[in-house]
N, C-alpha and C positions, 0 to 999 in steps of 0.2 A: 504493500499499499505505499500511497505517497503521502508527504506530509499533508498536503491539503485534502487529501481524501479522507486522512484521520480527523481533520479539521471538522469537515463535514459531519461525520458520522458523531464526532464529540458535541458538535451544536445539536442534532438533531434528539440526542441522549439527553442532554442538559436542559433543551427545551420541555422534553417529557417530565423530568423532575420537577421542574420550575412552574409547569402548568397543572401538572396532575398530582403532585405531592405524593407518589405512591407508598404504600407501608406494606412492609413485612415482618410482622411480630411473630416470631416462632416460640413456643414454648420451650423447656430444656427438653422435655419428652420428645416432642417433634423433631428436633435437633438431633437427638438421639437415635433415632427412627429413619430418618433422612440418612443419616451418616451410615446405617446399617446397611442400607441400597448398594454400597460401593465395597467391592471386596479390596483387600489390603494393596493387592498388584494396582487396581484402580486408582487408589489414592495417591499411591506412590508415582503413578505417571502424572495426575494432575499436580502434584509437587514439581516432578521434574520439568513440567510445562509452565510454571510460576503461575497456575492457577491458585493454586491451594499452600496457604500460609501455615501459621501455627492456630489459626482459629477457623474452627470450620463453619460458626455462625456468620462467619464476615462472608465466607464462599458461598454460603448457601443464599443469602439475602441478595449478594451481588448477582448470581446465577439465575435467581430468579427474576430479577428485575431484565437483566439481558435477554431472557428466554422470551420474556412477555413482550418486550419490544420488538423480536425477532431479528436481532444484531447478527447472532451466531453465523449465519448463513453470508452476512455483507460484510463481515472484518476478518481479517488474518488472525492466527496464532498470536502472534507478537503483540497485536492493539489490545486483545482479549488479555493476554497476560499483564500487561501494563495496566490494564483497568485494575485488574486483582491486585497488583502490586501498590497501587496507590489507595486502593479503597481501606476506611478507617472505622473502627468502631469506638465510640465515645461513651465514658463513663459519665454520670449524671453527677457524682461528687466532684471529679475533674471540672466539672465545667463552672459548677457554682462557687468551687473555689477561685475563680477568676476575681481578680481586686473590684473592678467595676460593677459585675453582678453581683458581689458581696455588700457593696456599699451603697449602689443607687438604688433606689426603691421607688417605683414611678407609680401613680394612680392614672385612673383615666381623665387626660384634659383635652378638651375641643375646641379649636378655635377656628372658627370658619370652615375651611375644607380640610384642615389637618386635625388630625387623632394622634394623640400620645396615648400608647395602651400596652398590654402585654399579650403578647403572640405567644405559640408554642409549638414543640416537637414533639410527637407521639413516639411510643417506643416504636423502633423499628422504621419511623418514617425516613425517607432517604431526601438526602440535601447534599448541595454543593460547598464542600467546608473550606475551598480555595478555589482559586482561578487556575485554569489549566497553563500548564508550563510551554511557553510557546518556542522557548528555546530548543527544546527538543525536536528530534525529527518525528516521533511519534505523539501526538497531541492529544491527551484522554481526558476526560472529565475526574474530577477529584470526588469521589462519593461516600459520602459517611452516613451513618445513622446512630442514634443514641440507643445504650441499653435501659432506659426509662423516660418518662416523660419529663422535659423541661419548658420551663417559661423564661421569657426574654423581653426586655423593652422594644417596643417598636414605633413606628412613624408610618400613620395611613394619611394617605391624600386622596380624600374623596372615598371610594371603594378599594383603592389599591395599596397595597404593603410599600412603602416607599423605601426604608431603611428599618433594619433590625440589628441588634447586637447579637449575632450569631457568630458561629465557626466561621463562614466563609468573610465575613466582615473584619472579624479578629485576625484571622491569619492572612488576609491579604494586605493587612498594614503594618506585619511584625516588622519587618526590616526596616521602614521608615521610623518607627516607634524606636527601635534601638538606636538609629542613627541620631535621633533629633538631639539638638544641644544649644544651649545659648536662649539667645530670643528668637522664640519661634513663631512663625508668621503661618496660620493654618487657613485656608481658603476654603470654605464650607463648613459650615456647623453641625448638622446633623444630630446624633444622638449624644455626640462628644466624647465618644470613647476614645480617639485618639488624643484629643485633647485633656482626657482625666489619666492616661497613663503617661503621657511625657510629663504633665506637671508635677507629677510623682517624682520624677526623676531629680536627682541632685545638680546634675549637670544642666538642668533649664532651668534660667531666670525667669523667663515670660513665656506666657501663648498668646497672643492677640489673634482673636478669630474674627474673621469676614463672612458675614451671612447675607445674602441680598433679600431675605423673605423676612422681614420685621416681626411676622406672626411665629415663626421657626426661633428667632432670636428671643422673642417673650417667653415662649414655651421653656426654651432650654434654662435661659437665665433664673426664671421663677420655679422651675421644677426638677431640674436636673443638677445647675450648677451649685445650689446649696448642699449639694450630697459630696462636693469634692472636698478632699483633706486639705488640699491647697489651692483654694477656689481665690486666694489674695494676688496670685499668679495669672489669674484669666481674666482677659479684658473683650469685650464683644463690640465690633463694628459693624453696624448695617449699611453695607456698601455692596454695589456689583463689584465682585473680585478682580475683574480685567481692569476695571477702571482704577480701583483701589493699586492695583501693582504699578499702574502709571505714575502714582505719585510716593512709590517707595524709592527712597535713596541708597545708594551703596553705602553699607554699615547699619542699616536700619534694623535687620535682621541677620541671623547667623544660619538660620534653617528656614524651609518653606516648604510646606506640603499641601498639593492641590487637591482637592478631591468636589470638585463643583458639578459632576456629572454623574448620571445614572449608570452607565455602560461604555462600550468600546466605542460606538459609532457616535453618540453625542460628544463623550468624551475627546474623541479626535479633534473634534473642531474646536474646543475650549483648549486641549493641550496645546494647538498651533498659536493660539494668541498669548497663552502662559511662557512658552518656550522662548521667545526672545528676549525675556527681561534676565536670563541667564547671562547672556554675554554684557548685557548691562550693567548687572550686579554680580561681578566676579566675587565678592568677598562674601557670598551667599551663596549657601549650599540647596539646590533645586531637587525635589522628589514630588512625585505624583502617585494617585491610586490606579492601580493594574496599569502601570506605565510601561511595561515590557509588552502586554495584550495590545494597548494601543499603538506602540511602534510597528508590530508585527502587522497590524489592522493597516496602517498607512502604507508600510512596505508593499503590502498586499494589493492597495487600491492605485499604488502607482505603478503597478504592473513588474 
């Protein structure tokens, strides 16, 4: 399979997970029964193919999904093996030990079309725990599920979930959170996960958030920011992020994290508007949400 073919299959699988929220909730007895359907030789073959790791439940959940999607006839063994290799089973306790999840307690707040509330994943419900790695020759969806039901803060815009503090949100910003330092500028507010985590760092002096929506800024300042242990570091500016960048001078900030898009396609347009400021502000380190994926998309669009 070519890289583009794996990308197309991944888009298909990711779309099914995002739109249908499939659930594969097997009891311990069912898992044991399903495993007995395989001989030891068959299990060893699955291991040698890279399909079966140390956890049979993960294999069973992912296999059930792939078979339901009819993907087994469309993909080669390497692609399937990479899906299994990247699949993850998450413990409930591990998720609830996240500092933001432990500290920030939200209740329903609605202003206009925006609703701050609680969402959940059921036990065995599939989700994408991180963005695909576009630098690899085989691009696969990173499929995860929890061992039990979990709840987490989320923003709705109308009837559509707009942003959630779930594994995909957390993992897709991990490198940028680790790199943040000094005076940090964050373009986009959301639920403030990135801002919470970097404000906890001793090497971060301040966090300035630029948010275009007065409503989002209000909800954040009144219902989320008060839970920040270091809220004194955080400042919120209501402004268009692209316009705000035009006023930034060299040395104003040490680190910029841009997160004003919902996905790759709309992100590409915003990314191109932010990118030129890197040369203008050489003393500032620039990073962006899903930057690797946006770069791949732009390269593909340019032929």
